[in-house]
Biopython code that builds the backbone (N, CA, C, O; Angstrom):
import numpy as np
from Bio.PDB.StructureBuilder import StructureBuilder

atoms = [
    (1, "UNK", "N", (8.694, 8.359, -21.292)),
    (1, "UNK", "CA", (9.183, 8.113, -23.123)),
    (1, "UNK", "C", (8.215, 8.864, -23.061)),
    (1, "UNK", "O", (7.268, 9.135, -22.323)),
    (2, "UNK", "N", (9.002, 9.356, -24.717)),
    (2, "UNK", "CA", (7.171, 10.277, -25.225)),
    (2, "UNK", "C", (6.814, 8.976, -26.037)),
    (2, "UNK", "O", (7.135, 7.792, -25.934)),
    (3, "UNK", "N", (6.256, 9.481, -26.630)),
    (3, "UNK", "CA", (4.754, 8.575, -27.263)),
    (3, "UNK", "C", (5.442, 7.718, -28.187)),
    (3, "UNK", "O", (5.367, 6.490, -28.193)),
    (4, "UNK", "N", (6.451, 8.789, -29.356)),
    (4, "UNK", "CA", (7.270, 8.045, -30.459)),
    (4, "UNK", "C", (7.996, 7.452, -30.148)),
    (4, "UNK", "O", (8.495, 6.823, -31.081)),
    (5, "UNK", "N", (8.600, 7.169, -28.796)),
    (5, "UNK", "CA", (9.614, 6.134, -28.534)),
    (5, "UNK", "C", (9.028, 4.693, -28.249)),
    (5, "UNK", "O", (9.540, 3.587, -28.423)),
    (6, "UNK", "N", (7.762, 5.069, -27.744)),
    (6, "UNK", "CA", (7.274, 3.610, -27.023)),
    (6, "UNK", "C", (7.463, 2.943, -27.772)),
    (6, "UNK", "O", (7.731, 3.206, -28.945)),
    (7, "UNK", "N", (7.291, 1.047, -26.850)),
    (7, "UNK", "CA", (7.321, -0.252, -27.674)),
    (7, "UNK", "C", (8.412, 0.014, -28.425)),
    (7, "UNK", "O", (8.301, -0.367, -29.590)),
    (8, "UNK", "N", (9.475, 0.565, -28.131)),
    (8, "UNK", "CA", (10.679, 0.192, -29.022)),
    (8, "UNK", "C", (12.060, -0.301, -28.162)),
    (8, "UNK", "O", (13.236, -0.004, -28.373)),
    (9, "UNK", "N", (11.464, -1.174, -27.107)),
    (9, "UNK", "CA", (12.100, -1.609, -25.639)),
    (9, "UNK", "C", (13.180, -0.248, -24.978)),
    (9, "UNK", "O", (13.859, -0.496, -23.982)),
    (10, "UNK", "N", (13.236, 0.967, -25.543)),
    (10, "UNK", "CA", (14.274, 2.105, -24.654)),
    (10, "UNK", "C", (14.065, 2.295, -23.251)),
    (10, "UNK", "O", (14.761, 3.173, -22.740)),
    (11, "UNK", "N", (13.152, 1.587, -22.399)),
    (11, "UNK", "CA", (12.876, 1.635, -21.520)),
    (11, "UNK", "C", (13.448, 0.950, -20.807)),
    (11, "UNK", "O", (14.337, 1.285, -20.024)),
    (12, "UNK", "N", (12.942, -0.264, -21.014)),
    (12, "UNK", "CA", (13.721, -1.907, -20.720)),
    (12, "UNK", "C", (15.051, -1.274, -20.817)),
    (12, "UNK", "O", (15.591, -0.725, -19.857)),
    (13, "UNK", "N", (15.624, -1.369, -22.123)),
    (13, "UNK", "CA", (17.407, -1.345, -22.117)),
    (13, "UNK", "C", (17.718, -0.217, -21.221)),
    (13, "UNK", "O", (18.719, -0.333, -20.513)),
    (14, "UNK", "N", (16.953, 0.945, -21.140)),
    (14, "UNK", "CA", (17.695, 1.736, -19.736)),
    (14, "UNK", "C", (17.955, 1.121, -18.551)),
    (14, "UNK", "O", (18.964, 0.937, -17.870)),
    (15, "UNK", "N", (16.553, 0.788, -18.451)),
    (15, "UNK", "CA", (16.463, 0.110, -16.726)),
    (15, "UNK", "C", (17.442, -0.650, -16.382)),
    (15, "UNK", "O", (18.137, -0.671, -15.366)),
    (16, "UNK", "N", (17.431, -1.511, -17.679)),
    (16, "UNK", "CA", (18.557, -3.049, -17.190)),
    (16, "UNK", "C", (20.136, -2.516, -17.085)),
    (16, "UNK", "O", (21.080, -3.227, -16.740)),
    (17, "UNK", "N", (20.208, -1.231, -17.427)),
    (17, "UNK", "CA", (21.424, -0.476, -18.089)),
    (17, "UNK", "C", (21.620, -0.133, -15.959)),
    (17, "UNK", "O", (22.395, -0.694, -15.185)),
    (18, "UNK", "N", (20.608, 0.922, -15.673)),
    (18, "UNK", "CA", (20.892, 1.227, -14.322)),
    (18, "UNK", "C", (20.757, -0.362, -13.673)),
    (18, "UNK", "O", (21.608, -0.416, -12.785)),
    (19, "UNK", "N", (20.150, -1.459, -13.743)),
    (19, "UNK", "CA", (20.231, -2.580, -13.077)),
    (19, "UNK", "C", (21.729, -2.903, -12.495)),
    (19, "UNK", "O", (22.129, -2.823, -11.334)),
    (20, "UNK", "N", (22.587, -3.387, -13.962)),
    (20, "UNK", "CA", (23.647, -3.857, -13.969)),
    (20, "UNK", "C", (24.805, -2.354, -12.925)),
    (20, "UNK", "O", (25.675, -2.356, -12.054)),
    (21, "UNK", "N", (24.160, -1.467, -13.637)),
    (21, "UNK", "CA", (25.124, -0.520, -12.885)),
    (21, "UNK", "C", (24.935, -0.864, -11.341)),
    (21, "UNK", "O", (25.949, -1.014, -10.659)),
    (22, "UNK", "N", (23.907, -0.971, -10.871)),
    (22, "UNK", "CA", (23.880, -1.020, -9.439)),
    (22, "UNK", "C", (24.613, -1.900, -8.649)),
    (22, "UNK", "O", (25.298, -1.847, -7.628)),
    (23, "UNK", "N", (24.102, -3.037, -9.764)),
    (23, "UNK", "CA", (25.102, -4.689, -9.020)),
    (23, "UNK", "C", (26.443, -4.412, -9.065)),
    (23, "UNK", "O", (27.086, -4.509, -8.020)),
    (24, "UNK", "N", (27.078, -4.030, -10.259)),
    (24, "UNK", "CA", (28.550, -3.337, -9.694)),
    (24, "UNK", "C", (28.994, -2.481, -8.857)),
    (24, "UNK", "O", (30.149, -2.268, -8.486)),
    (25, "UNK", "N", (27.984, -1.976, -8.564)),
    (25, "UNK", "CA", (28.241, -1.387, -7.035)),
    (25, "UNK", "C", (28.242, -1.732, -5.747)),
    (25, "UNK", "O", (28.427, -1.184, -4.661)),
    (26, "UNK", "N", (27.980, -2.808, -6.169)),
    (26, "UNK", "CA", (27.366, -3.746, -4.846)),
    (26, "UNK", "C", (26.380, -3.673, -3.979)),
    (26, "UNK", "O", (26.385, -3.970, -2.784)),
    (27, "UNK", "N", (24.753, -2.886, -5.245)),
    (27, "UNK", "CA", (23.709, -2.550, -4.507)),
    (27, "UNK", "C", (23.371, -4.077, -4.825)),
    (27, "UNK", "O", (23.673, -4.947, -5.642)),
    (28, "UNK", "N", (22.253, -3.818, -3.260)),
    (28, "UNK", "CA", (21.533, -5.877, -3.285)),
    (28, "UNK", "C", (19.709, -5.190, -3.495)),
    (28, "UNK", "O", (18.838, -6.058, -3.561)),
    (29, "UNK", "N", (19.308, -3.880, -3.574)),
    (29, "UNK", "CA", (18.204, -3.440, -4.264)),
    (29, "UNK", "C", (17.977, -2.623, -4.987)),
    (29, "UNK", "O", (19.007, -1.955, -5.072)),
    (30, "UNK", "N", (17.102, -2.153, -5.714)),
    (30, "UNK", "CA", (16.516, -0.500, -6.376)),
    (30, "UNK", "C", (15.313, -0.390, -6.090)),
    (30, "UNK", "O", (14.516, -1.303, -5.878)),
    (31, "UNK", "N", (15.118, 0.820, -6.071)),
    (31, "UNK", "CA", (14.018, 1.360, -5.162)),
    (31, "UNK", "C", (13.703, 2.293, -6.632)),
    (31, "UNK", "O", (14.446, 2.693, -7.529)),
    (32, "UNK", "N", (12.290, 2.407, -6.394)),
    (32, "UNK", "CA", (11.483, 4.024, -7.239)),
    (32, "UNK", "C", (9.846, 3.973, -7.414)),
    (32, "UNK", "O", (8.895, 3.218, -7.212)),
    (33, "UNK", "N", (10.136, 5.194, -7.891)),
    (33, "UNK", "CA", (8.353, 5.933, -7.334)),
    (33, "UNK", "C", (7.492, 5.951, -8.848)),
    (33, "UNK", "O", (8.137, 6.082, -9.888)),
    (34, "UNK", "N", (6.918, 5.896, -8.859)),
    (34, "UNK", "CA", (5.838, 6.309, -10.196)),
    (34, "UNK", "C", (4.743, 6.260, -9.687)),
    (34, "UNK", "O", (4.480, 5.675, -8.637)),
    (35, "UNK", "N", (3.552, 7.218, -10.770)),
    (35, "UNK", "CA", (2.715, 7.617, -10.283)),
    (35, "UNK", "C", (1.421, 6.530, -11.588)),
    (35, "UNK", "O", (1.610, 5.963, -12.664)),
    (36, "UNK", "N", (0.394, 6.692, -10.833)),
    (36, "UNK", "CA", (-0.736, 5.820, -11.730)),
    (36, "UNK", "C", (-0.804, 5.857, -13.072)),
    (36, "UNK", "O", (-1.143, 4.986, -13.873)),
    (37, "UNK", "N", (-0.269, 7.494, -13.298)),
    (37, "UNK", "CA", (-0.593, 8.060, -14.866)),
    (37, "UNK", "C", (0.457, 7.993, -15.749)),
    (37, "UNK", "O", (0.436, 8.482, -16.878)),
    (38, "UNK", "N", (1.808, 7.114, -15.021)),
    (38, "UNK", "CA", (2.791, 6.950, -15.772)),
    (38, "UNK", "C", (3.289, 5.456, -15.966)),
    (38, "UNK", "O", (2.912, 5.195, -17.109)),
    (39, "UNK", "N", (3.905, 4.385, -15.486)),
    (39, "UNK", "CA", (3.978, 3.148, -15.860)),
    (39, "UNK", "C", (4.099, 2.201, -15.019)),
    (39, "UNK", "O", (4.645, 1.150, -15.355)),
    (40, "UNK", "N", (3.593, 2.405, -13.721)),
    (40, "UNK", "CA", (3.533, 1.033, -12.806)),
    (40, "UNK", "C", (3.427, -0.449, -13.322)),
    (40, "UNK", "O", (3.828, -1.373, -12.615)),
    (41, "UNK", "N", (2.803, -0.692, -14.748)),
    (41, "UNK", "CA", (2.755, -1.861, -15.070)),
    (41, "UNK", "C", (4.352, -2.452, -15.445)),
    (41, "UNK", "O", (5.087, -3.379, -15.104)),
    (42, "UNK", "N", (4.368, -1.203, -16.434)),
    (42, "UNK", "CA", (6.037, -1.380, -16.819)),
    (42, "UNK", "C", (7.105, -2.185, -16.110)),
    (42, "UNK", "O", (7.700, -3.173, -16.541)),
    (43, "UNK", "N", (7.266, -1.428, -14.657)),
    (43, "UNK", "CA", (7.708, -1.869, -13.977)),
    (43, "UNK", "C", (7.561, -3.062, -13.138)),
    (43, "UNK", "O", (8.694, -3.498, -12.935)),
    (44, "UNK", "N", (6.821, -3.669, -12.654)),
    (44, "UNK", "CA", (5.839, -4.805, -12.489)),
    (44, "UNK", "C", (6.427, -5.560, -13.110)),
    (44, "UNK", "O", (7.212, -6.245, -12.454)),
    (45, "UNK", "N", (6.376, -5.779, -14.359)),
    (45, "UNK", "CA", (6.585, -6.594, -15.558)),
    (45, "UNK", "C", (8.212, -6.722, -15.466)),
    (45, "UNK", "O", (8.817, -7.716, -15.867)),
    (46, "UNK", "N", (8.732, -5.766, -14.978)),
    (46, "UNK", "CA", (10.437, -5.892, -15.256)),
    (46, "UNK", "C", (10.960, -6.194, -13.645)),
    (46, "UNK", "O", (12.086, -5.948, -13.212)),
    (47, "UNK", "N", (10.283, -6.552, -13.196)),
    (47, "UNK", "CA", (10.417, -7.690, -11.561)),
    (47, "UNK", "C", (10.351, -7.136, -10.793)),
    (47, "UNK", "O", (11.029, -7.618, -9.886)),
    (48, "UNK", "N", (9.448, -5.470, -10.275)),
    (48, "UNK", "CA", (9.215, -4.566, -9.313)),
    (48, "UNK", "C", (8.049, -5.194, -8.585)),
    (48, "UNK", "O", (6.973, -5.515, -9.090)),
    (49, "UNK", "N", (8.491, -5.347, -7.075)),
    (49, "UNK", "CA", (7.275, -5.278, -6.642)),
    (49, "UNK", "C", (6.479, -3.711, -5.971)),
    (49, "UNK", "O", (7.176, -2.700, -5.882)),
    (50, "UNK", "N", (5.471, -3.692, -5.678)),
    (50, "UNK", "CA", (5.270, -2.832, -4.677)),
    (50, "UNK", "C", (5.207, -2.966, -3.592)),
    (50, "UNK", "O", (4.478, -3.921, -3.325)),
    (51, "UNK", "N", (5.729, -2.345, -2.488)),
    (51, "UNK", "CA", (5.956, -1.951, -1.177)),
    (51, "UNK", "C", (5.235, -1.057, -0.089)),
    (51, "UNK", "O", (5.394, -1.059, 1.132)),
    (52, "UNK", "N", (4.217, -0.130, -1.052)),
    (52, "UNK", "CA", (3.732, 1.249, -0.440)),
    (52, "UNK", "C", (3.195, 2.005, -1.590)),
    (52, "UNK", "O", (3.775, 2.140, -2.667)),
    (53, "UNK", "N", (2.053, 2.481, -1.276)),
    (53, "UNK", "CA", (1.496, 3.818, -2.436)),
    (53, "UNK", "C", (0.996, 4.974, -1.022)),
    (53, "UNK", "O", (0.899, 4.803, 0.193)),
    (54, "UNK", "N", (0.785, 6.073, -1.871)),
    (54, "UNK", "CA", (0.015, 7.272, -1.320)),
    (54, "UNK", "C", (-0.858, 7.283, -2.588)),
    (54, "UNK", "O", (-0.492, 7.360, -3.761)),
    (55, "UNK", "N", (-2.677, 7.145, -1.837)),
    (55, "UNK", "CA", (-3.969, 7.569, -2.697)),
    (55, "UNK", "C", (-4.161, 8.703, -2.543)),
    (55, "UNK", "O", (-3.878, 9.350, -1.534)),
    (56, "UNK", "N", (-4.719, 9.130, -3.622)),
    (56, "UNK", "CA", (-4.943, 10.583, -4.373)),
    (56, "UNK", "C", (-3.876, 11.440, -3.866)),
    (56, "UNK", "O", (-4.012, 12.344, -3.042)),
    (57, "UNK", "N", (-2.588, 10.992, -4.553)),
    (57, "UNK", "CA", (-1.254, 11.967, -4.549)),
    (57, "UNK", "C", (-0.774, 11.708, -6.293)),
    (57, "UNK", "O", (-0.415, 10.641, -6.792)),
    (58, "UNK", "N", (-0.869, 12.657, -6.775)),
    (58, "UNK", "CA", (-1.577, 13.846, -6.418)),
    (58, "UNK", "C", (-2.985, 13.220, -6.785)),
    (58, "UNK", "O", (-3.354, 12.157, -7.284)),
    (59, "UNK", "N", (-3.607, 14.376, -6.305)),
    (59, "UNK", "CA", (-5.338, 14.832, -6.224)),
    (59, "UNK", "C", (-5.830, 13.950, -7.216)),
    (59, "UNK", "O", (-5.060, 13.937, -8.176)),
    (60, "UNK", "N", (-6.847, 13.180, -7.371)),
    (60, "UNK", "CA", (-6.849, 11.901, -8.151)),
    (60, "UNK", "C", (-6.303, 10.884, -9.235)),
    (60, "UNK", "O", (-6.840, 10.568, -10.296)),
    (61, "UNK", "N", (-4.955, 10.396, -8.640)),
    (61, "UNK", "CA", (-3.909, 9.463, -8.775)),
    (61, "UNK", "C", (-3.386, 9.198, -7.939)),
    (61, "UNK", "O", (-3.727, 9.724, -6.880)),
    (62, "UNK", "N", (-2.241, 8.214, -7.945)),
    (62, "UNK", "CA", (-1.739, 6.906, -7.011)),
    (62, "UNK", "C", (-0.154, 7.297, -7.288)),
    (62, "UNK", "O", (0.150, 7.712, -8.407)),
    (63, "UNK", "N", (0.390, 7.224, -6.730)),
    (63, "UNK", "CA", (1.593, 7.602, -6.471)),
    (63, "UNK", "C", (2.280, 5.896, -5.792)),
    (63, "UNK", "O", (1.933, 5.550, -4.662)),
    (64, "UNK", "N", (3.114, 5.102, -6.527)),
    (64, "UNK", "CA", (3.440, 4.327, -6.354)),
    (64, "UNK", "C", (4.934, 3.827, -5.944)),
    (64, "UNK", "O", (5.841, 4.185, -6.695)),
    (65, "UNK", "N", (5.334, 2.861, -4.577)),
    (65, "UNK", "CA", (6.528, 2.858, -4.379)),
    (65, "UNK", "C", (6.827, 1.426, -4.525)),
    (65, "UNK", "O", (6.142, 0.559, -3.983)),
    (66, "UNK", "N", (8.102, 1.121, -5.439)),
    (66, "UNK", "CA", (8.623, -0.386, -5.791)),
    (66, "UNK", "C", (10.188, -0.714, -5.306)),
    (66, "UNK", "O", (11.123, 0.060, -5.100)),
    (67, "UNK", "N", (10.090, -2.377, -5.191)),
    (67, "UNK", "CA", (11.847, -2.410, -5.002)),
    (67, "UNK", "C", (11.099, -3.590, -5.906)),
    (67, "UNK", "O", (9.996, -3.965, -6.303)),
    (68, "UNK", "N", (12.805, -3.955, -5.943)),
    (68, "UNK", "CA", (13.128, -5.120, -7.071)),
    (68, "UNK", "C", (15.205, -5.546, -6.150)),
    (68, "UNK", "O", (16.244, -4.950, -5.866)),
    (69, "UNK", "N", (14.501, -7.139, -6.083)),
    (69, "UNK", "CA", (16.159, -7.519, -5.374)),
    (69, "UNK", "C", (17.281, -7.483, -6.645)),
    (69, "UNK", "O", (16.888, -7.899, -7.735)),
    (70, "UNK", "N", (18.041, -7.213, -6.575)),
    (70, "UNK", "CA", (18.916, -7.245, -7.750)),
    (70, "UNK", "C", (19.881, -8.587, -7.575)),
    (70, "UNK", "O", (20.721, -8.859, -8.432)),
]
sb = StructureBuilder()
sb.init_structure("model")
sb.init_model(0)
sb.init_chain("A")
sb.init_seg("    ")
for serial, (resi, resn, name, xyz) in enumerate(atoms, 1):
    if name == "N":
        sb.init_residue(resn, " ", resi, " ")
    sb.init_atom(name, np.array(xyz, "f"), 0.0, 1.0, " ", f" {name:<3s}", serial, name[0])
structure = sb.get_structure()
């Protein structure tokens, strides 16, 4: 999300729309990945749980894999 758009709920709204679409298509889970320099806390606050991670990928950062039951 662009810096000037943060804090306006656009990310939350977009995520909710994607989850709604997934439910309509009978998906049971939503999976995503993010990096430590992006928004792992945002996704955890939205109900996602970490199920795996890659340390130092890319160098100096962590890649997180998250899942949410829909």
